[in-house]
Rosetta silent file (secondary structure, phi, psi, omega in degrees, C-alpha in Angstrom):
SEQUENCE: MKTMVSPGRYGPIEGPVDDQVVFAQYRQTGQWAPEALCLLETRLSGGGTFLDVGANIGLVTTRSCREPERWRTASSPRPTMSRC
SCORE:     score description
SCORE:     0.000 S_00000001
   1 L     0.000  128.367  178.426   22.849   62.272  218.094 S_00000001
   2 L   -84.016  131.042 -178.402   20.773   65.360  218.596 S_00000001
   3 E  -122.900  166.165  174.538   21.630   68.273  216.314 S_00000001
   4 E  -147.208  161.837  176.932   20.584   71.866  215.861 S_00000001
   5 E  -107.797  132.265 -178.566   21.103   74.606  213.250 S_00000001
   6 E  -125.052  131.759  177.791   22.792   77.831  214.260 S_00000001
   7 L   -76.304  159.180  175.658   23.042   81.026  212.165 S_00000001
   8 L  -177.981 -170.742 -178.178   26.407   82.720  211.946 S_00000001
   9 L   -60.149  -29.619 -176.828   29.009   84.376  209.743 S_00000001
  10 L  -101.597   16.927 -178.771   29.447   81.287  207.574 S_00000001
  11 L    94.243 -179.003  178.629   25.713   80.698  207.103 S_00000001
  12 L   -69.802  129.861 -177.789   23.443   78.295  208.932 S_00000001
  13 E  -123.880  132.699  174.336   25.521   75.400  210.277 S_00000001
  14 E   -93.906  135.438  179.519   24.194   72.155  211.710 S_00000001
  15 E  -152.601  167.455 -179.216   26.060   70.665  214.630 S_00000001
  16 E   -69.183  135.463  178.243   25.691   68.420  217.654 S_00000001
  17 L   -58.847  -34.372 -173.161   23.807   69.919  220.595 S_00000001
  18 L   -88.441    0.457  177.567   26.256   68.417  223.083 S_00000001
  19 L   -61.085  130.397 -177.767   29.390   69.942  221.406 S_00000001
  20 L  -111.733    5.377 -176.942   31.245   71.975  224.012 S_00000001
  21 L  -126.779  -82.584 -172.963   33.984   73.467  221.827 S_00000001
  22 H   -65.119  -59.814 -177.387   33.674   74.132  218.078 S_00000001
  23 H   -69.225  -31.627  175.588   29.906   74.280  217.587 S_00000001
  24 H   -58.725  -44.012  178.879   29.425   75.813  220.975 S_00000001
  25 H   -67.149  -38.029  176.173   31.634   78.719  220.044 S_00000001
  26 H   -62.803  -39.548  177.274   29.834   79.087  216.661 S_00000001
  27 H   -65.255  -38.391 -175.618   26.493   79.237  218.456 S_00000001
  28 H   -79.947  -38.946 -174.411   27.751   81.859  220.894 S_00000001
  29 H  -113.471  -14.056  179.947   29.804   84.093  218.600 S_00000001
  30 L    82.161    8.246  178.043   28.735   83.243  215.034 S_00000001
  31 L  -154.445  171.378  179.522   32.271   82.323  213.959 S_00000001
  32 L  -139.488  125.468  173.362   35.148   79.943  214.560 S_00000001
  33 L    49.124   60.671 -175.992   38.901   80.712  214.784 S_00000001
  34 H   -62.100  -33.034  178.689   38.810   84.069  212.949 S_00000001
  35 H   -66.958  -43.614  177.868   42.594   84.555  213.191 S_00000001
  36 H   -64.064  -40.388  177.432   43.336   81.128  211.705 S_00000001
  37 H   -65.750  -38.116  176.164   40.829   81.707  208.908 S_00000001
  38 H   -61.904  -45.819  178.942   42.367   85.065  208.070 S_00000001
  39 H   -62.482  -42.595  177.362   45.805   83.425  207.807 S_00000001
  40 H   -60.574  -45.675  179.264   44.364   80.609  205.672 S_00000001
  41 H   -63.454  -37.541  177.913   42.670   83.091  203.298 S_00000001
  42 H   -65.932  -45.515  179.813   45.889   85.012  202.940 S_00000001
  43 H   -62.241  -37.802 -178.148   47.913   81.893  202.177 S_00000001
  44 L  -100.736   20.358 -175.002   45.378   80.604  199.605 S_00000001
  45 L   -60.883  -29.428 -179.708   44.518   83.978  198.060 S_00000001
  46 L   -96.581    9.831 -176.962   45.835   82.911  194.643 S_00000001
  47 L   105.058  177.820  178.615   44.166   79.473  194.759 S_00000001
  48 E   144.650 -170.282  179.676   45.460   76.177  196.016 S_00000001
  49 E  -120.757  136.237 -178.888   44.472   73.008  197.835 S_00000001
  50 E  -128.832  124.739  175.304   43.391   72.810  201.425 S_00000001
  51 E  -109.473  118.771 -179.610   42.990   69.554  203.374 S_00000001
  52 E  -103.255   90.036 -179.001   41.077   69.924  206.628 S_00000001
  53 E   -89.948  125.669 -172.687   42.029   66.726  208.490 S_00000001
  54 L    82.696   40.897 -170.917   40.093   66.515  211.748 S_00000001
  55 L   -67.181  -16.180 -176.131   37.482   68.875  210.390 S_00000001
  56 L    59.155 -117.245  176.357   34.943   68.298  213.139 S_00000001
  57 L   -95.166    6.921  170.963   31.831   69.952  211.649 S_00000001
  58 L    84.251   21.000 -177.706   33.780   71.621  208.870 S_00000001
  59 H   -61.153  -36.319 -179.418   33.655   75.301  209.824 S_00000001
  60 H   -72.923  -39.689 -179.665   37.114   76.082  208.400 S_00000001
  61 H   -67.075  -42.858  179.656   36.320   74.243  205.161 S_00000001
  62 H   -58.571  -43.787  179.202   32.895   75.873  204.897 S_00000001
  63 H   -61.825  -40.702 -177.882   34.460   79.311  205.213 S_00000001
  64 H   -74.913   -9.931 -179.685   36.974   78.530  202.443 S_00000001
  65 L   -68.873   -9.907  177.669   34.220   77.474  200.043 S_00000001
  66 L   -66.751  -22.782 -177.960   33.649   81.098  199.088 S_00000001
  67 L   -98.963  108.052 -174.136   36.646   80.937  196.737 S_00000001
  68 L   -67.748  -21.994 -177.434   35.872   78.747  193.694 S_00000001
  69 L   -81.927    3.044 -179.835   39.550   78.438  192.651 S_00000001
  70 E  -101.929  139.084  169.483   40.403   76.479  195.823 S_00000001
  71 E   -94.550  135.262  177.542   40.191   72.746  196.154 S_00000001
  72 E  -140.763  146.170  177.043   39.203   71.579  199.588 S_00000001
  73 E  -136.353  137.692  179.110   38.612   68.271  201.321 S_00000001
  74 E  -127.913  139.972  174.044   37.426   67.789  204.896 S_00000001
  75 E  -146.818  149.481  176.993   37.363   64.658  207.013 S_00000001
  76 L  -132.228  133.450  179.517   36.765   63.918  210.642 S_00000001
  77 L   -70.922  -12.031 -178.685   37.785   60.730  212.403 S_00000001
  78 L   -90.257  107.976 -173.479   34.746   61.006  214.623 S_00000001
  79 H   -54.259  -31.955 -177.597   31.946   59.075  212.876 S_00000001
  80 H   -65.107  -27.274 -178.666   29.163   61.100  214.503 S_00000001
  81 H   -67.058  -27.976 -176.713   30.386   64.278  212.791 S_00000001
  82 H   -77.206   -7.314  178.886   29.636   62.906  209.338 S_00000001
  83 H   -91.806  -11.109 -179.760   25.911   62.694  210.213 S_00000001
  84 L   -74.518    0.000    0.000   25.558   66.456  210.787 S_00000001
């Protein structure tokens, strides 16, 4: 799988070149699902646990890593995603 690194709001992220949804939007806009991330940050503002099941390249989890009092786990059922 061919990958590339793209800069953006969550820092440099490596993703598959052929991605046409998640990483493609990050490459074009520098962010992913800003409304969902805002909601998540509001819900976990006092700490908590977040499970990102179907994480793809982990953009939601990466964004939540700014808060040290949160526990987070990300997994993707697509084996090629774990190589990025």
